[in-house]
C-alpha positions in Angstrom: -0.3 9.3 -28.2 -0.9 8.4 -24.5 -3.2 5.6 -23.4 -6.1 6.9 -21.4 -7.6 5.3 -18.3 -10.0 5.1 -15.4 -9.2 4.5 -12.0 -12.0 3.0 -9.8 -11.5 3.0 -5.9 -8.7 5.4 -6.6 -7.7 6.3 -2.9 -5.6 9.3 -3.1 -4.0 8.0 -6.4 -0.7 6.1 -5.2 -1.1 3.4 -7.9 -0.9 6.0 -10.8 2.1 8.2 -9.5 4.4 7.0 -12.2 1.8 6.4 -15.0 1.6 9.8 -16.8 5.5 9.9 -17.2 5.5 6.9 -19.1 2.5 7.3 -21.4 -0.6 6.4 -19.6 -2.9 9.1 -18.4 -5.9 8.5 -16.0 -8.5 11.1 -17.2 -11.1 9.9 -14.9 -11.0 8.6 -11.2 -13.6 7.6 -8.5 -13.4 7.8 -4.8 -16.2 7.6 -2.2 -14.4 9.4 0.5 -14.5 13.2 0.4 -10.9 13.7 2.0 -9.0 11.2 -0.5 -10.7 12.8 -3.5 -9.7 16.2 -2.3 -6.1 14.7 -2.0 -6.3 13.3 -5.5 -7.6 16.5 -7.0 -4.8 18.4 -5.4 -2.2 16.0 -6.7 -3.7 15.4 -10.3 -5.5 18.4 -10.9 -6.0 17.2 -14.8 -8.0 14.0 -13.8 -11.7 14.2 -13.4 -12.3 13.1 -9.9 -16.0 11.9 -9.3 -16.4 11.7 -5.5 -19.1 9.4 -4.7 -20.4 5.9 -4.1 -20.3 3.7 -7.2 -23.3 2.0 -6.2 -25.4 4.9 -6.5 -27.1 5.3 -10.1 -26.1 8.9 -10.4 -22.4 8.2 -9.7 -22.1 5.2 -11.7 -23.6 6.9 -14.8 -21.2 9.7 -14.7 -18.3 7.4 -14.3 -19.5 5.7 -17.5 -20.3 9.0 -19.6 -16.9 10.4 -18.9 -14.8 7.3 -19.5 -16.1 6.8 -22.9 -13.5 5.9 -25.3 -10.6 5.0 -22.7 -7.9 2.5 -23.2 -7.8 0.8 -19.7 -9.2 0.6 -16.3 -7.3 0.1 -12.8 -9.7 -1.1 -10.3 -8.4 -1.9 -6.7 -11.6 -2.7 -4.5 -11.4 -2.1 -0.7 -9.6 -5.2 0.8 -10.6 -5.0 4.5 -13.3 -7.8 4.5 -10.5 -10.3 2.9 -7.3 -9.2 4.2 -5.4 -11.2 6.8 -4.7 -8.0 8.5 -8.5 -7.4 8.8 -11.5 -9.6 10.2 -11.7 -11.6 7.0 -15.6 -11.3 7.1 -17.2 -13.1 4.3 -20.3 -11.1 4.5 -18.5 -7.7 4.5 -20.7 -5.8 1.8 -17.3 -4.4 0.5 -16.2 -7.6 -1.1 -19.2 -7.1 -3.6 -18.0 -3.8 -4.7 -15.9 -5.7 -7.4 -19.3 -6.3 -9.0 -19.9 -2.6 -9.8 -16.6 -2.3 -11.3 -17.3 -5.1 -13.7 -20.5 -3.7 -14.5 -18.7 -0.4 -15.4 -16.2 -2.4 -17.5 -18.8 -4.2 -19.5 -20.4 -0.5 -20.3 -17.1 1.2 -21.1 -15.7 -1.7 -23.0 -12.0 -0.7 -22.3 -9.0 -2.7 -24.3 -7.2 -3.5 -21.0 -8.2 -4.1 -17.4 -5.8 -4.1 -14.1 -7.6 -5.6 -11.1 -5.4 -5.7 -8.1 -6.3 -6.9 -4.4 -4.8 -9.1 -1.7 -4.3 -12.7 -2.4 -7.4 -13.6 -0.5 -9.3 -12.1 -3.4 -8.9 -15.4 -5.2 -10.6 -17.3 -2.3 -13.4 -14.8 -1.3 -16.9 -15.6 -2.0 -19.5 -13.1 -3.2 -23.1 -13.0 -3.9 -24.2 -12.5 -7.4 -27.7 -13.0 -8.6 -28.6 -15.0 -5.6 -25.5 -17.4 -6.2 -22.3 -17.5 -3.9 -19.0 -17.9 -6.1 -15.6 -17.3 -5.7 -14.5 -13.8 -7.0 -12.4 -15.3 -9.9 -15.3 -17.5 -10.9 -17.4 -14.5 -11.0 -15.0 -12.5 -13.0 -14.9 -15.4 -15.6 -18.8 -15.7 -15.5 -19.2 -11.9 -16.0 -16.3 -11.1 -18.6 -15.5 -14.2 -20.5 -17.3 -13.3 -23.7 -15.4 -10.1 -23.8 -11.9 -10.5 -22.3 -9.0 -12.8 -22.1 -7.5 -13.3 -18.6 -3.8 -13.9 -17.4 -3.4 -16.8 -15.0 -4.4 -15.0 -11.8 -0.9 -14.8 -10.4 -0.2 -14.0 -6.8 3.0 -11.8 -7.2 5.3 -10.5 -4.5 6.2 -6.9 -5.2 9.8 -7.6 -3.8 10.3 -9.5 -7.1 10.0 -6.3 -8.9 12.4 -3.8 -7.5 10.1 -2.8 -4.6 12.1 -3.0 -1.1 9.0 -4.5 0.5 7.5 -8.1 0.4 4.1 -7.3 -0.2 2.1 -10.2 -2.2 -0.9 -9.3 -4.2 -3.5 -10.8 -6.6 -3.2 -9.2 -9.8 -5.5 -10.0 -12.6 -5.0 -8.7 -16.2 -7.7 -8.5 -18.9 -7.3 -8.1 -22.6 -10.4 -7.3 -24.9 -11.0 -10.4 -26.9 -10.7 -8.5 -30.4 -6.8 -7.7 -29.6 -4.2 -10.2 -30.6 -1.5 -9.9 -27.9 -2.5 -10.5 -24.1 -1.3 -8.4 -21.3 0.9 -10.6 -18.9 2.7 -10.2 -16.0 6.2 -8.7 -16.4 9.5 -10.8 -15.9 10.6 -10.5 -12.2 13.7 -8.4 -11.6 17.1 -10.1 -11.0 18.0 -8.2 -7.8 16.0 -8.2 -4.6 15.9 -4.6 -2.8 16.4 -4.6 0.9 15.7 -2.3 3.7 19.4 -1.5 3.7 19.2 -0.5 0.1 15.9 1.7 0.8 16.8 3.7 4.2 20.0 2.2 5.2 21.7 5.8 4.5 19.5 7.5 7.0 20.9 8.6 10.4 19.6 7.3 13.5 16.2 8.9 14.8 15.0 8.6 18.5 11.3 8.3 19.3 9.5 10.8 21.4 8.2 9.0 24.6 5.0 10.9 25.6 3.9 9.5 28.8 6.8 10.5 30.9 8.4 14.0 31.5 10.4 15.6 28.8 13.4 15.7 31.3 13.2 11.7 31.8 12.9 11.3 28.0 16.0 13.3 27.5 17.7 11.2 29.8 17.0 8.1 27.8 17.8 10.0 24.6 20.2 12.8 25.1 20.8 13.2 21.4 17.1 13.2 20.7 16.8 17.0 19.8 19.9 16.9 17.6 18.8 13.9 15.4 15.3 15.4 15.4 16.7 18.6 13.8 18.9 16.6 11.2 15.6 14.6 10.2 13.7 17.7 9.9 16.3 18.8 7.2 15.6 15.3 5.4 12.0 15.8 5.1 8.9 17.4 7.1 7.7 13.6 7.1 10.7 12.6 8.8 9.5 13.2 12.2 10.1 11.3 15.4 7.2 8.8 16.2 5.6 8.9 19.5 5.3 6.0 21.7 4.8 4.9 25.4 7.7 4.2 27.6 6.8 0.6 28.3 7.0 -0.1 24.5 10.0 1.9 23.9 12.0 0.2 26.6 11.0 -3.3 25.3 12.3 -2.3 21.7 15.4 -0.7 23.1 16.5 -4.1 24.1 15.2 -6.1 21.0 17.8 -7.0 18.4 17.3 -6.6 14.7 15.0 -9.1 13.1 13.9 -10.2 16.5 10.6 -9.7 18.7 10.2 -8.4 22.0 8.6 -11.5 22.8 12.0 -13.1 22.7 13.6 -10.8 25.2 14.4 -11.3 28.7 11.4 -11.3 31.1 12.3 -7.7 32.3 12.1 -6.3 28.9 9.1 -8.5 27.4 6.0 -6.4 26.1 3.9 -5.2 29.0 0.6 -3.4 29.4 0.0 -0.5 31.1 -1.1 -2.4 34.5 2.3 -4.4 34.2 0.9 -7.6 33.0 2.6 -9.3 30.1 1.1 -8.8 26.6 0.0 -11.8 24.9 0.6 -12.0 21.0 2.3 -13.4 17.9 6.0 -13.1 17.5 5.4 -11.0 14.3 4.4 -8.3 16.5 6.7 -6.0 18.6 9.1 -7.0 16.1 12.1 -5.2 14.5 12.5 -5.8 10.6 15.6 -7.2 9.3 18.3 -4.7 7.3 19.0 -7.4 4.9 15.7 -8.4 3.7 12.9 -6.3 1.9 10.6 -4.6 4.4 7.4 -6.4 5.7 4.2 -5.4 4.2 3.1 -1.7 5.0 -0.3 -1.7 6.6 -2.7 0.8 8.0 -1.5 0.1 11.3 2.1 1.3 10.5 2.1 3.7 13.2 1.7 0.8 16.0 4.5 -1.0 17.7 2.4 -3.7 18.7 1.1 -4.4 15.2 2.8 -7.1 12.6 6.7 -6.1 12.0 6.5 -2.2 12.2 9.6 -1.6 14.0 12.8 -0.1 12.6 15.6 -2.7 12.5 17.7 -0.5 14.5 21.5 -0.8 15.2 23.4 -2.4 18.1 24.7 0.4 20.4 28.4 0.1 21.4 28.7 -2.0 25.0 25.1 -1.0 26.2 23.2 -4.1 25.1 20.7 -2.0 23.4 19.7 -1.2 20.0 18.8 2.3 18.4 15.8 3.6 16.7 13.3 1.7 19.0 10.2 3.0 16.8 8.0 2.5 14.2 9.1 3.9 10.5 8.5 7.4 9.9 6.2 8.4 7.0 9.2 9.2 5.1 10.6 6.1 5.3 7.3 4.3 4.8 7.3 6.3 1.4 10.5 4.9 0.4 9.5 1.4 1.3 6.4 1.8 -1.0 8.4 3.6 -3.8 6.4 6.7 -3.6 8.8 9.6 -4.7 10.0 11.5 -1.6 9.1 14.9 -3.6 5.7 13.8 -4.0 3.5 17.1 -3.9 1.5 15.9 -0.7 -1.2 18.8 0.2 -0.1 20.9 3.0 -3.5 20.2 4.9 -2.8 16.4 5.0 -2.0 14.8 8.5 0.5 12.4 9.4 -2.2 9.9 10.4 -4.0 10.2 7.2 -1.1 9.9 5.3 -0.2 6.8 7.1 -3.4 5.1 6.7 -3.9 5.9 2.8 -0.1 4.8 2.1 -1.0 1.5 4.2 -4.0 0.8 1.7 -2.1 1.6 -1.4 -0.1 -0.3 -3.9 3.6 0.4 -4.7 3.5 2.8 -7.6 6.7 1.3 -8.9 5.0 -2.2 -9.2 2.3 -0.5 -11.2 4.8 1.2 -13.5 6.5 -2.2 -14.2 3.0 -3.7 -15.2 2.1 -0.7 -17.5 5.6 -0.6 -19.3 4.6 -4.0 -20.2 1.1 -2.9 -21.2 2.6 -0.3 -23.4 4.6 -2.8 -25.4 1.6 -5.1 -25.8 -0.5 -2.1 -27.3 2.1 -1.2 -29.6 1.9 -4.8 -30.9 -1.8 -4.6 -31.0 -1.4 -1.7 -33.1 -3.4 0.5 -31.0 -6.7 -1.0 -32.3 -10.1 0.3 -30.9 
């Protein structure tokens, strides 16, 4: 007998990729954006996808009606108003979307609730009934009569077998009529690194799109050969496209270092030739011997936070291979998304990069739900 659940703010369903295989079936999902809902429908055809705004009465009522009798709710409200990668706007209306999720939870009355967001969730204020309160304070105020809480832990995905350092606030709720609480699973003993995840992949050159192809091939004479090998690995393992000035900077940047540490000649420059000003976690290569840096929605950009492939030193040249961002295929491996995931044929690379950057590693979710299945068994599947 499977546990049945509802997914709110479901994106394209990255969080629930592994759940059905372990005995947790998402039967209802809600997403406001039509292209994401379409993707979800294509990948999870058995799930009833409700495409619409949960703030609208008709959508809200439909979610509640179709979720009657479910066991769990997964809710991952938008984080753009809270995330350090965004504007951290306290007045961002998306911060208040959590209140609609909680309203639905009170009506549906599931046994268990999984609330995931960026760590700033714990320090973000929302307006509720003309009062300003922290989200954790609001959750206790709204649900303490019905649910027991875990300890509002901030966890790092790297502690659970994911080759990516991705910190998250995960709040677990257990209905009070149940004896055993859903708690955070134990950390794994081994940390997975970039080398573990993608170290076996051959080098891949970027495509420099603002110079002639002839000049590009003079810089990367094996470009076509490498691209053909990559194509055999996956259609999503294609050469990222970058401008010349960025590629040259990264070509001279060692693994684990920022191009801002380079000699003046190879520091990051703007189009007009002036030097770029920025933090040293930008224009930065990652480190083979550490978990990957957090995958964000800006994962296609060299100038964003630690997005560049670690590369390898090339013999005698003082340069380093792979002066590019990660391919979608590599990002999927860092996110623990199965490389054979049935991505719809109509999906573009830019779309896929964005939704993956907003997702949660599915292996992390699987770890939590394996623990839930143990707890639910102890609770005797009480209703």
